[in-house]
A tleap script that builds the chain and sets N, CA, C and O, in Angstrom:
source leaprc.protein.ff14SB
mol = sequence {
  NMET ASP PRO ALA THR GLU SER GLY ARG ILE
  CYS ALA VAL ALA GLY GLN SER GLN ARG GLU
  MET ARG GLU TRP ALA LYS ALA TYR PRO ARG
  LEU PHE SER ALA LYS GLN PHE ASP PRO ALA
  LEU PHE SER THR LEU ALA LEU ALA THR ALA
  PHE SER GLY PRO TRP LEU ASP SER ALA GLN
  GLN ARG MET ALA ASN ARG THR THR LEU TRP
  CYS PHE GLY LEU ASP TRP LEU VAL ASP TYR
  VAL ALA THR SER ARG ALA GLY ALA ALA ALA
  ILE ALA GLU ARG CYS LEU ALA VAL ALA HIE
  GLY ALA ALA PRO GLY THR ALA THR CTHR
}
set mol.1.N position { 80.858 122.456 90.254 }
set mol.1.CA position { 79.805 121.333 91.343 }
set mol.1.C position { 80.178 121.453 92.196 }
set mol.1.O position { 81.374 121.357 92.474 }
set mol.2.N position { 79.002 121.789 93.161 }
set mol.2.CA position { 79.570 122.451 94.614 }
set mol.2.C position { 80.145 120.739 95.013 }
set mol.2.O position { 80.270 119.814 94.211 }
set mol.3.N position { 80.418 120.722 96.476 }
set mol.3.CA position { 81.215 119.782 97.125 }
set mol.3.C position { 79.813 118.585 97.664 }
set mol.3.O position { 79.947 117.366 97.769 }
set mol.4.N position { 79.004 119.088 97.835 }
set mol.4.CA position { 77.814 118.365 97.959 }
set mol.4.C position { 77.891 116.865 96.948 }
set mol.4.O position { 78.382 115.743 97.073 }
set mol.5.N position { 77.198 117.514 96.043 }
set mol.5.CA position { 76.784 116.804 94.551 }
set mol.5.C position { 78.590 116.260 93.943 }
set mol.5.O position { 78.726 115.149 93.428 }
set mol.6.N position { 79.394 116.893 94.056 }
set mol.6.CA position { 80.440 116.268 94.105 }
set mol.6.C position { 80.847 114.799 94.902 }
set mol.6.O position { 81.436 113.961 94.220 }
set mol.7.N position { 80.596 114.535 96.082 }
set mol.7.CA position { 80.772 113.768 96.963 }
set mol.7.C position { 79.938 113.180 96.453 }
set mol.7.O position { 80.290 112.099 95.980 }
set mol.8.N position { 78.656 113.524 96.314 }
set mol.8.CA position { 77.738 111.892 96.278 }
set mol.8.C position { 78.139 111.271 94.702 }
set mol.8.O position { 77.987 110.080 94.429 }
set mol.9.N position { 78.732 112.395 93.620 }
set mol.9.CA position { 78.845 111.286 92.475 }
set mol.9.C position { 80.198 110.608 93.249 }
set mol.9.O position { 80.054 109.429 93.571 }
set mol.10.N position { 81.202 111.100 93.502 }
set mol.10.CA position { 82.099 109.926 93.992 }
set mol.10.C position { 81.796 108.562 94.553 }
set mol.10.O position { 82.420 107.530 94.306 }
set mol.11.N position { 80.634 108.712 95.434 }
set mol.11.CA position { 80.187 107.422 96.288 }
set mol.11.C position { 79.311 106.948 95.405 }
set mol.11.O position { 78.783 106.035 96.040 }
set mol.12.N position { 78.649 106.981 94.011 }
set mol.12.CA position { 78.304 106.579 93.341 }
set mol.12.C position { 79.431 105.642 92.700 }
set mol.12.O position { 79.446 104.431 92.920 }
set mol.13.N position { 80.381 106.289 91.887 }
set mol.13.CA position { 80.970 105.291 91.517 }
set mol.13.C position { 81.560 104.247 92.714 }
set mol.13.O position { 81.653 103.024 92.604 }
set mol.14.N position { 81.882 104.962 93.733 }
set mol.14.CA position { 82.217 103.646 94.702 }
set mol.14.C position { 81.363 102.371 94.444 }
set mol.14.O position { 81.775 101.227 94.251 }
set mol.15.N position { 80.087 102.821 94.485 }
set mol.15.CA position { 79.323 101.966 94.632 }
set mol.15.C position { 78.953 100.925 93.513 }
set mol.15.O position { 78.328 99.892 93.755 }
set mol.16.N position { 79.385 101.281 92.301 }
set mol.16.CA position { 80.023 100.702 90.867 }
set mol.16.C position { 81.115 99.654 91.414 }
set mol.16.O position { 81.005 98.438 91.254 }
set mol.17.N position { 82.063 100.212 92.005 }
set mol.17.CA position { 83.440 99.464 91.881 }
set mol.17.C position { 82.888 98.500 92.584 }
set mol.17.O position { 82.963 97.355 92.140 }
set mol.18.N position { 82.062 98.807 94.115 }
set mol.18.CA position { 82.134 97.894 95.096 }
set mol.18.C position { 81.679 96.659 94.248 }
set mol.18.O position { 82.353 95.633 94.149 }
set mol.19.N position { 80.275 96.893 93.553 }
set mol.19.CA position { 79.302 95.775 92.941 }
set mol.19.C position { 80.366 94.833 91.927 }
set mol.19.O position { 79.877 93.813 91.441 }
set mol.20.N position { 81.803 95.164 91.610 }
set mol.20.CA position { 82.312 95.116 90.896 }
set mol.20.C position { 83.196 93.996 91.356 }
set mol.20.O position { 83.240 92.829 90.965 }
set mol.21.N position { 84.121 94.824 92.584 }
set mol.21.CA position { 84.607 93.794 93.539 }
set mol.21.C position { 83.988 92.415 94.247 }
set mol.21.O position { 84.578 91.427 94.684 }
set mol.22.N position { 82.715 92.701 94.194 }
set mol.22.CA position { 82.074 91.553 94.864 }
set mol.22.C position { 81.956 90.471 93.543 }
set mol.22.O position { 81.863 89.269 93.788 }
set mol.23.N position { 81.961 90.746 92.749 }
set mol.23.CA position { 81.392 89.487 91.484 }
set mol.23.C position { 82.896 89.279 91.248 }
set mol.23.O position { 83.234 88.127 90.977 }
set mol.24.N position { 83.835 90.210 91.311 }
set mol.24.CA position { 85.342 89.565 91.447 }
set mol.24.C position { 85.550 88.201 92.665 }
set mol.24.O position { 85.863 87.033 92.433 }
set mol.25.N position { 85.409 88.511 93.285 }
set mol.25.CA position { 85.274 87.941 94.825 }
set mol.25.C position { 84.315 86.213 94.362 }
set mol.25.O position { 84.792 85.078 94.387 }
set mol.26.N position { 83.205 86.550 94.066 }
set mol.26.CA position { 82.123 85.681 93.798 }
set mol.26.C position { 82.973 84.379 92.812 }
set mol.26.O position { 82.758 83.171 92.907 }
set mol.27.N position { 83.818 84.960 92.021 }
set mol.27.CA position { 84.559 83.928 91.040 }
set mol.27.C position { 85.753 83.034 91.866 }
set mol.27.O position { 85.873 81.838 91.600 }
set mol.28.N position { 86.606 83.662 92.857 }
set mol.28.CA position { 86.978 82.932 93.733 }
set mol.28.C position { 86.453 82.915 95.268 }
set mol.28.O position { 86.931 83.391 96.298 }
set mol.29.N position { 85.276 82.173 95.003 }
set mol.29.CA position { 84.870 81.471 96.773 }
set mol.29.C position { 85.775 81.265 97.397 }
set mol.29.O position { 85.972 82.024 98.346 }
set mol.30.N position { 87.015 79.818 97.073 }
set mol.30.CA position { 87.745 79.501 98.572 }
set mol.30.C position { 88.523 80.667 98.549 }
set mol.30.O position { 89.696 80.294 98.593 }
set mol.31.N position { 88.468 81.793 98.505 }
set mol.31.CA position { 89.777 82.811 98.555 }
set mol.31.C position { 89.132 83.754 99.192 }
set mol.31.O position { 89.749 84.267 100.125 }
set mol.32.N position { 88.055 84.147 98.966 }
set mol.32.CA position { 87.194 85.458 99.386 }
set mol.32.C position { 86.019 84.982 100.268 }
set mol.32.O position { 85.070 85.704 100.575 }
set mol.33.N position { 86.129 84.076 100.533 }
set mol.33.CA position { 84.673 83.721 101.588 }
set mol.33.C position { 84.667 84.038 103.051 }
set mol.33.O position { 83.655 84.184 103.736 }
set mol.34.N position { 86.298 84.156 103.582 }
set mol.34.CA position { 86.532 84.438 105.076 }
set mol.34.C position { 85.399 85.692 105.361 }
set mol.34.O position { 84.584 86.241 104.619 }
set mol.35.N position { 85.744 85.868 106.768 }
set mol.35.CA position { 84.192 86.505 107.316 }
set mol.35.C position { 85.045 88.355 107.029 }
set mol.35.O position { 84.405 89.407 107.015 }
set mol.36.N position { 86.156 88.260 106.891 }
set mol.36.CA position { 86.947 89.411 107.103 }
set mol.36.C position { 86.318 90.094 105.419 }
set mol.36.O position { 86.292 91.315 105.267 }
set mol.37.N position { 85.893 89.227 104.372 }
set mol.37.CA position { 86.025 89.752 103.161 }
set mol.37.C position { 84.106 89.980 102.904 }
set mol.37.O position { 83.363 89.525 102.035 }
set mol.38.N position { 83.935 90.547 103.655 }
set mol.38.CA position { 82.419 91.327 103.924 }
set mol.38.C position { 82.136 92.714 103.260 }
set mol.38.O position { 83.105 93.357 102.857 }
set mol.39.N position { 80.867 93.221 103.118 }
set mol.39.CA position { 80.749 94.259 102.212 }
set mol.39.C position { 81.490 95.571 102.778 }
set mol.39.O position { 82.199 96.362 102.155 }
set mol.40.N position { 81.053 95.577 104.405 }
set mol.40.CA position { 82.021 96.778 104.738 }
set mol.40.C position { 83.221 96.728 103.992 }
set mol.40.O position { 83.606 97.831 103.604 }
set mol.41.N position { 84.183 95.390 103.566 }
set mol.41.CA position { 85.967 95.863 102.751 }
set mol.41.C position { 85.098 96.588 101.813 }
set mol.41.O position { 84.909 97.783 101.588 }
set mol.42.N position { 84.672 95.591 101.379 }
set mol.42.CA position { 84.148 96.138 99.554 }
set mol.42.C position { 84.517 97.283 99.657 }
set mol.42.O position { 85.612 97.677 99.255 }
set mol.43.N position { 83.216 98.350 100.496 }
set mol.43.CA position { 82.819 99.400 100.047 }
set mol.43.C position { 83.989 100.305 100.681 }
set mol.43.O position { 84.299 101.346 100.101 }
set mol.44.N position { 84.717 99.876 102.002 }
set mol.44.CA position { 85.548 100.863 102.690 }
set mol.44.C position { 87.228 100.690 101.090 }
set mol.44.O position { 88.120 101.516 100.896 }
set mol.45.N position { 87.069 99.758 100.565 }
set mol.45.CA position { 88.271 99.722 99.337 }
set mol.45.C position { 87.357 100.807 98.580 }
set mol.45.O position { 87.533 102.002 98.817 }
set mol.46.N position { 86.550 100.455 97.827 }
set mol.46.CA position { 85.903 101.110 96.625 }
set mol.46.C position { 85.858 103.042 97.045 }
set mol.46.O position { 85.709 104.092 96.420 }
set mol.47.N position { 86.008 102.759 97.972 }
set mol.47.CA position { 85.846 104.377 98.567 }
set mol.47.C position { 86.690 105.062 98.785 }
set mol.47.O position { 86.563 106.281 98.668 }
set mol.48.N position { 87.901 104.439 99.198 }
set mol.48.CA position { 88.969 104.945 99.478 }
set mol.48.C position { 89.930 104.787 98.008 }
set mol.48.O position { 90.938 105.490 97.939 }
set mol.49.N position { 89.623 103.932 96.940 }
set mol.49.CA position { 90.067 104.423 95.613 }
set mol.49.C position { 89.022 105.702 94.568 }
set mol.49.O position { 89.542 106.287 93.619 }
set mol.50.N position { 88.034 105.860 94.843 }
set mol.50.CA position { 86.912 107.152 94.117 }
set mol.50.C position { 87.278 108.330 95.131 }
set mol.50.O position { 87.089 109.460 94.679 }
set mol.51.N position { 87.836 108.228 96.597 }
set mol.51.CA position { 87.832 109.609 96.981 }
set mol.51.C position { 89.483 110.138 96.792 }
set mol.51.O position { 89.731 111.334 96.944 }
set mol.52.N position { 90.783 108.978 96.390 }
set mol.52.CA position { 91.774 109.067 95.801 }
set mol.52.C position { 91.632 109.937 94.586 }
set mol.52.O position { 92.228 110.989 94.354 }
set mol.53.N position { 90.660 109.261 93.784 }
set mol.53.CA position { 91.046 109.566 92.063 }
set mol.53.C position { 89.711 110.112 91.752 }
set mol.53.O position { 89.148 109.473 90.862 }
set mol.54.N position { 89.017 111.141 92.239 }
set mol.54.CA position { 87.608 111.521 92.409 }
set mol.54.C position { 87.537 111.976 90.609 }
set mol.54.O position { 86.479 111.547 90.149 }
set mol.55.N position { 88.021 112.399 89.995 }
set mol.55.CA position { 87.865 112.616 88.767 }
set mol.55.C position { 87.618 111.622 87.821 }
set mol.55.O position { 87.087 111.798 86.724 }
set mol.56.N position { 88.177 110.171 88.462 }
set mol.56.CA position { 87.410 108.916 87.801 }
set mol.56.C position { 86.766 108.092 87.573 }
set mol.56.O position { 86.623 107.435 88.604 }
set mol.57.N position { 86.121 107.592 86.606 }
set mol.57.CA position { 84.936 107.011 86.871 }
set mol.57.C position { 85.297 105.351 87.108 }
set mol.57.O position { 86.468 104.976 87.172 }
set mol.58.N position { 84.287 104.523 87.214 }
set mol.58.CA position { 84.634 103.157 87.863 }
set mol.58.C position { 85.548 101.850 87.125 }
set mol.58.O position { 86.254 100.886 87.421 }
set mol.59.N position { 84.958 102.607 85.919 }
set mol.59.CA position { 86.071 101.869 84.159 }
set mol.59.C position { 87.577 102.055 84.579 }
set mol.59.O position { 88.357 101.117 84.740 }
set mol.60.N position { 87.845 103.223 84.715 }
set mol.60.CA position { 88.893 104.385 85.207 }
set mol.60.C position { 89.960 103.799 86.412 }
set mol.60.O position { 91.180 103.950 86.469 }
set mol.61.N position { 88.920 102.972 87.488 }
set mol.61.CA position { 89.071 102.953 88.272 }
set mol.61.C position { 89.391 101.603 88.703 }
set mol.61.O position { 89.770 101.501 89.871 }
set mol.62.N position { 89.311 100.428 87.926 }
set mol.62.CA position { 88.839 99.478 87.666 }
set mol.62.C position { 90.215 98.093 88.216 }
set mol.62.O position { 90.127 97.065 88.887 }
set mol.63.N position { 91.504 98.868 87.420 }
set mol.63.CA position { 92.638 98.172 87.609 }
set mol.63.C position { 93.082 98.323 88.883 }
set mol.63.O position { 93.468 97.258 89.365 }
set mol.64.N position { 93.201 99.647 89.892 }
set mol.64.CA position { 92.926 99.557 90.758 }
set mol.64.C position { 92.488 99.140 92.044 }
set mol.64.O position { 92.924 98.927 93.175 }
set mol.65.N position { 91.507 99.118 91.425 }
set mol.65.CA position { 90.371 98.123 92.317 }
set mol.65.C position { 90.516 96.584 92.516 }
set mol.65.O position { 90.264 95.809 93.439 }
set mol.66.N position { 91.030 96.470 91.257 }
set mol.66.CA position { 91.163 94.820 91.214 }
set mol.66.C position { 92.380 94.588 91.924 }
set mol.66.O position { 92.333 93.810 92.877 }
set mol.67.N position { 93.782 95.290 91.530 }
set mol.67.CA position { 94.767 95.075 92.599 }
set mol.67.C position { 94.991 94.884 94.113 }
set mol.67.O position { 95.659 94.084 94.769 }
set mol.68.N position { 93.866 96.324 94.543 }
set mol.68.CA position { 93.746 96.632 95.745 }
set mol.68.C position { 93.005 94.851 96.313 }
set mol.68.O position { 93.763 94.224 97.054 }
set mol.69.N position { 91.762 94.217 95.995 }
set mol.69.CA position { 91.415 93.315 96.425 }
set mol.69.C position { 92.534 91.843 96.165 }
set mol.69.O position { 92.955 91.230 97.146 }
set mol.70.N position { 92.835 91.509 95.017 }
set mol.70.CA position { 94.027 90.544 94.987 }
set mol.70.C position { 95.439 91.165 96.122 }
set mol.70.O position { 96.170 90.225 96.433 }
set mol.71.N position { 95.707 91.990 96.492 }
set mol.71.CA position { 97.041 92.502 97.225 }
set mol.71.C position { 96.028 91.999 98.551 }
set mol.71.O position { 96.729 91.367 99.342 }
set mol.72.N position { 94.566 92.096 99.032 }
set mol.72.CA position { 94.117 91.933 100.589 }
set mol.72.C position { 93.993 90.431 100.015 }
set mol.72.O position { 94.290 89.572 100.845 }
set mol.73.N position { 93.660 90.027 98.916 }
set mol.73.CA position { 93.468 88.387 99.218 }
set mol.73.C position { 94.764 87.348 99.297 }
set mol.73.O position { 94.722 86.255 99.862 }
set mol.74.N position { 95.797 87.843 98.694 }
set mol.74.CA position { 97.234 87.656 98.819 }
set mol.74.C position { 97.481 87.692 100.332 }
set mol.74.O position { 98.054 86.724 100.832 }
set mol.75.N position { 97.164 88.554 100.983 }
set mol.75.CA position { 97.987 88.929 102.099 }
set mol.75.C position { 96.978 88.183 103.476 }
set mol.75.O position { 97.271 88.182 104.671 }
set mol.76.N position { 95.788 87.613 102.838 }
set mol.76.CA position { 94.718 86.464 103.940 }
set mol.76.C position { 95.435 85.301 103.764 }
set mol.76.O position { 95.382 84.513 104.708 }
set mol.77.N position { 96.363 84.854 102.411 }
set mol.77.CA position { 96.698 83.897 101.831 }
set mol.77.C position { 97.717 83.382 103.027 }
set mol.77.O position { 97.797 82.365 103.715 }
set mol.78.N position { 98.617 84.899 102.886 }
set mol.78.CA position { 100.340 84.246 103.449 }
set mol.78.C position { 99.539 84.508 104.932 }
set mol.78.O position { 99.445 83.467 105.583 }
set mol.79.N position { 99.169 85.258 105.339 }
set mol.79.CA position { 98.998 85.379 106.494 }
set mol.79.C position { 98.176 84.359 107.769 }
set mol.79.O position { 98.278 84.359 108.996 }
set mol.80.N position { 97.334 83.524 106.792 }
set mol.80.CA position { 96.394 82.838 107.837 }
set mol.80.C position { 96.194 81.421 107.361 }
set mol.80.O position { 95.990 80.450 108.089 }
set mol.81.N position { 96.301 81.429 105.719 }
set mol.81.CA position { 96.286 80.067 105.239 }
set mol.81.C position { 97.643 79.059 105.012 }
set mol.81.O position { 97.741 77.841 104.858 }
set mol.82.N position { 98.479 79.988 105.058 }
set mol.82.CA position { 99.717 79.231 104.507 }
set mol.82.C position { 100.135 78.624 106.198 }
set mol.82.O position { 99.931 79.143 107.295 }
set mol.83.N position { 100.665 77.571 105.889 }
set mol.83.CA position { 100.921 76.748 107.232 }
set mol.83.C position { 102.405 77.009 107.369 }
set mol.83.O position { 102.642 76.938 108.575 }
set mol.84.N position { 103.517 77.278 106.705 }
set mol.84.CA position { 104.694 77.184 107.082 }
set mol.84.C position { 104.918 78.111 105.660 }
set mol.84.O position { 104.122 78.547 104.828 }
set mol.85.N position { 106.510 78.194 105.815 }
set mol.85.CA position { 107.112 79.224 105.171 }
set mol.85.C position { 107.610 78.289 103.566 }
set mol.85.O position { 108.473 78.648 102.765 }
set mol.86.N position { 107.204 77.710 103.533 }
set mol.86.CA position { 107.345 76.700 102.436 }
set mol.86.C position { 106.023 76.922 101.555 }
set mol.86.O position { 106.003 77.303 100.385 }
set mol.87.N position { 104.789 76.562 102.465 }
set mol.87.CA position { 103.556 77.338 101.850 }
set mol.87.C position { 103.896 78.831 100.999 }
set mol.87.O position { 103.843 79.152 99.811 }
set mol.88.N position { 104.207 79.430 102.061 }
set mol.88.CA position { 104.128 80.722 101.951 }
set mol.88.C position { 104.655 80.879 100.241 }
set mol.88.O position { 104.050 81.185 99.214 }
set mol.89.N position { 106.002 80.524 100.522 }
set mol.89.CA position { 106.935 80.339 98.836 }
set mol.89.C position { 106.214 79.711 97.774 }
set mol.89.O position { 106.462 79.990 96.601 }
set mol.90.N position { 105.134 78.690 98.179 }
set mol.90.CA position { 104.524 78.362 96.731 }
set mol.90.C position { 103.912 79.217 96.458 }
set mol.90.O position { 103.925 79.454 95.251 }
set mol.91.N position { 102.964 80.250 97.416 }
set mol.91.CA position { 101.921 81.418 97.063 }
set mol.91.C position { 103.054 81.956 96.050 }
set mol.91.O position { 102.927 81.891 94.827 }
set mol.92.N position { 103.747 82.289 96.455 }
set mol.92.CA position { 104.611 83.411 95.414 }
set mol.92.C position { 105.003 83.177 94.532 }
set mol.92.O position { 105.131 84.043 93.666 }
set mol.93.N position { 105.461 81.610 94.288 }
set mol.93.CA position { 105.672 81.207 93.153 }
set mol.93.C position { 104.388 80.955 92.223 }
set mol.93.O position { 104.544 81.144 91.016 }
set mol.94.N position { 103.476 80.656 92.561 }
set mol.94.CA position { 102.142 81.031 91.956 }
set mol.94.C position { 101.723 82.135 91.203 }
set mol.94.O position { 101.220 82.021 90.085 }
set mol.95.N position { 101.890 83.070 91.706 }
set mol.95.CA position { 101.541 84.658 91.796 }
set mol.95.C position { 102.763 84.811 90.414 }
set mol.95.O position { 102.292 84.936 89.283 }
set mol.96.N position { 104.090 84.795 90.564 }
set mol.96.CA position { 104.989 84.823 89.190 }
set mol.96.C position { 104.759 84.008 88.570 }
set mol.96.O position { 105.497 84.077 87.588 }
set mol.97.N position { 103.973 82.980 88.500 }
set mol.97.CA position { 103.717 82.086 87.439 }
set mol.97.C position { 102.782 82.879 86.777 }
set mol.97.O position { 102.933 83.005 85.562 }
set mol.98.N position { 101.591 83.592 87.470 }
set mol.98.CA position { 100.501 84.319 86.346 }
set mol.98.C position { 101.008 85.274 86.261 }
set mol.98.O position { 100.807 85.648 85.106 }
set mol.99.N position { 101.661 86.071 86.833 }
set mol.99.CA position { 102.417 87.030 86.225 }
set mol.99.C position { 103.066 87.101 85.084 }
set mol.99.O position { 103.213 88.136 84.433 }
set mol.100.N position { 103.517 85.912 84.767 }
set mol.100.CA position { 104.533 85.793 83.152 }
set mol.100.C position { 102.944 84.760 82.502 }
set mol.100.O position { 103.009 83.635 82.005 }
set mol.101.N position { 102.038 85.339 82.656 }
set mol.101.CA position { 100.936 84.527 81.561 }
set mol.101.C position { 100.775 83.540 82.125 }
set mol.101.O position { 100.203 82.952 81.207 }
set mol.102.N position { 100.813 82.615 83.152 }
set mol.102.CA position { 99.848 81.171 83.381 }
set mol.102.C position { 98.670 81.835 83.931 }
set mol.102.O position { 98.610 82.960 84.428 }
set mol.103.N position { 97.410 80.665 83.713 }
set mol.103.CA position { 96.065 80.795 84.321 }
set mol.103.C position { 96.253 80.992 85.652 }
set mol.103.O position { 97.234 80.450 86.161 }
set mol.104.N position { 95.410 81.760 86.440 }
set mol.104.CA position { 95.365 81.571 88.026 }
set mol.104.C position { 94.661 80.348 87.855 }
set mol.104.O position { 93.892 79.962 86.975 }
set mol.105.N position { 95.254 79.634 89.278 }
set mol.105.CA position { 94.483 78.627 89.973 }
set mol.105.C position { 93.634 78.578 90.305 }
set mol.105.O position { 93.017 79.567 89.911 }
set mol.106.N position { 92.699 77.607 91.240 }
set mol.106.CA position { 91.939 78.057 92.241 }
set mol.106.C position { 91.842 77.445 93.633 }
set mol.106.O position { 90.821 77.200 94.276 }
set mol.107.N position { 93.368 77.211 94.031 }
set mol.107.CA position { 93.922 76.146 95.329 }
set mol.107.C position { 94.294 77.663 96.086 }
set mol.107.O position { 94.751 78.621 95.463 }
set mol.108.N position { 94.017 77.663 97.457 }
set mol.108.CA position { 94.227 78.941 97.935 }
set mol.108.C position { 95.493 78.540 98.976 }
set mol.108.O position { 95.840 79.486 99.683 }
set mol.109.N position { 96.063 77.576 99.133 }
set mol.109.CA position { 97.426 77.231 99.554 }
set mol.109.C position { 98.030 77.057 99.301 }
set mol.109.O position { 98.977 76.839 100.056 }
savepdb mol mol.pdb
quit
């Protein structure tokens, strides 16, 4: 495959991934409603993943994309939403609970 065709295919995969990320973000509007969570962020994340694994399709990149988006959301909560060390610790506790099987909550602090 020539480089232009391959780049186009990778960008198409990134476009599919970007749409998925936007749908995931819609499910958590209190978390992903900040101005920083704009289409450019989703595009940048999707393109980074797509070009990091150009042989993978969007389904194969889904876990990496989802993890990246959640990390950005977690970073937002800890850096901007938590107003105290205890608030940041509560966020960490909720993350651990979900990692151990609890259902994700909707709280953002």
